[in-house]
C-alpha positions in Angstrom: 85.2 86.6 136.8 87.7 89.3 136.2 90.5 87.8 134.0 93.5 90.1 134.6 94.7 91.8 138.0 97.7 94.1 138.2 100.1 95.2 140.8 103.2 97.5 140.7 105.6 94.7 139.7 103.1 91.8 139.0 100.2 90.9 136.5 98.1 87.8 136.9 95.8 86.2 134.0 92.9 84.0 133.9 92.3 82.1 130.8 88.4 81.1 130.5 89.2 79.0 127.6 91.5 76.7 129.4 90.6 77.5 133.0 94.3 78.1 133.8 95.8 80.8 135.9 99.1 82.6 135.3 101.2 85.4 136.9 104.2 87.4 135.9 106.5 89.2 138.1 108.9 91.9 136.4 111.5 94.3 137.7 113.0 96.8 135.4 115.6 99.6 136.2 118.8 101.2 134.8 120.7 97.9 135.8 118.7 95.3 133.9 115.5 93.4 133.8 114.2 90.3 135.7 111.1 88.5 134.7 109.6 85.5 136.3 106.5 83.8 135.1 104.1 81.1 137.2 101.4 78.9 136.5 99.2 79.8 139.8 96.0 78.2 141.4 92.6 79.7 141.4 93.0 80.2 145.1 96.1 82.2 144.7 94.5 84.2 141.9 91.4 85.0 144.1 93.7 86.2 146.7 96.0 88.3 144.8 95.3 92.1 145.3 93.7 91.7 148.7 97.0 92.4 150.4 97.9 96.0 151.4 101.3 95.4 150.4 102.4 94.3 146.9 105.2 92.4 148.4 102.9 90.2 149.8 101.1 89.4 146.6 104.4 89.0 145.1 105.3 86.3 147.9 101.9 84.6 147.3 102.9 84.2 143.6 106.0 82.8 144.2 104.6 79.9 146.2 103.7 78.7 142.7 105.1 76.5 140.0 107.6 78.7 138.1 107.4 78.3 134.5 109.8 80.7 133.1 112.9 83.0 134.4 115.0 85.8 132.8 117.6 87.5 134.6 119.7 90.2 133.1 121.4 92.8 135.0 124.6 94.8 135.0 125.9 92.8 138.0 125.7 89.6 136.3 122.9 87.0 136.2 121.9 84.5 139.2 121.6 81.6 136.7 121.3 81.2 133.0 119.7 84.1 131.1 116.7 82.0 130.3 115.6 79.1 131.9 112.1 77.4 131.0 111.0 74.9 133.3 107.5 74.2 131.5 107.5 75.3 127.8 103.8 74.3 127.4 102.8 76.4 130.4 104.8 79.3 129.2 103.2 79.2 126.0 99.7 78.9 127.3 100.6 81.8 129.5 101.5 84.1 126.4 98.7 82.9 124.4 96.5 84.2 127.5 98.1 87.3 127.4 97.8 87.8 123.9 94.0 87.2 124.1 93.8 89.9 127.0 95.5 92.5 124.8 93.2 91.7 121.8 90.2 92.0 123.8 91.5 95.2 125.1 91.9 96.6 121.7 88.5 95.5 120.5 86.9 97.5 123.4 88.7 100.7 122.5 
């Protein structure tokens, strides 16, 4: 099974050790940065990348449980700069992301 999928503003991860799925949506511009992390289901993960438009992939991700958000733009924030709803899921996502990066480095 593929353990990473990527679009223009989103990245999804599967951690085979825990059987959990995560996705991140990030927007960056000269005005600032926004980041939203989600714990997604296997069904959502399998459907990601099947849409012609990345907006539809992002819309699908947003149906899942949000675990972290960060919004910092020159126009002010829509909420607190950092809000964590599920710290454990956020840490598990970071570990899965690090594992992906380490595996990529070992292959190169």
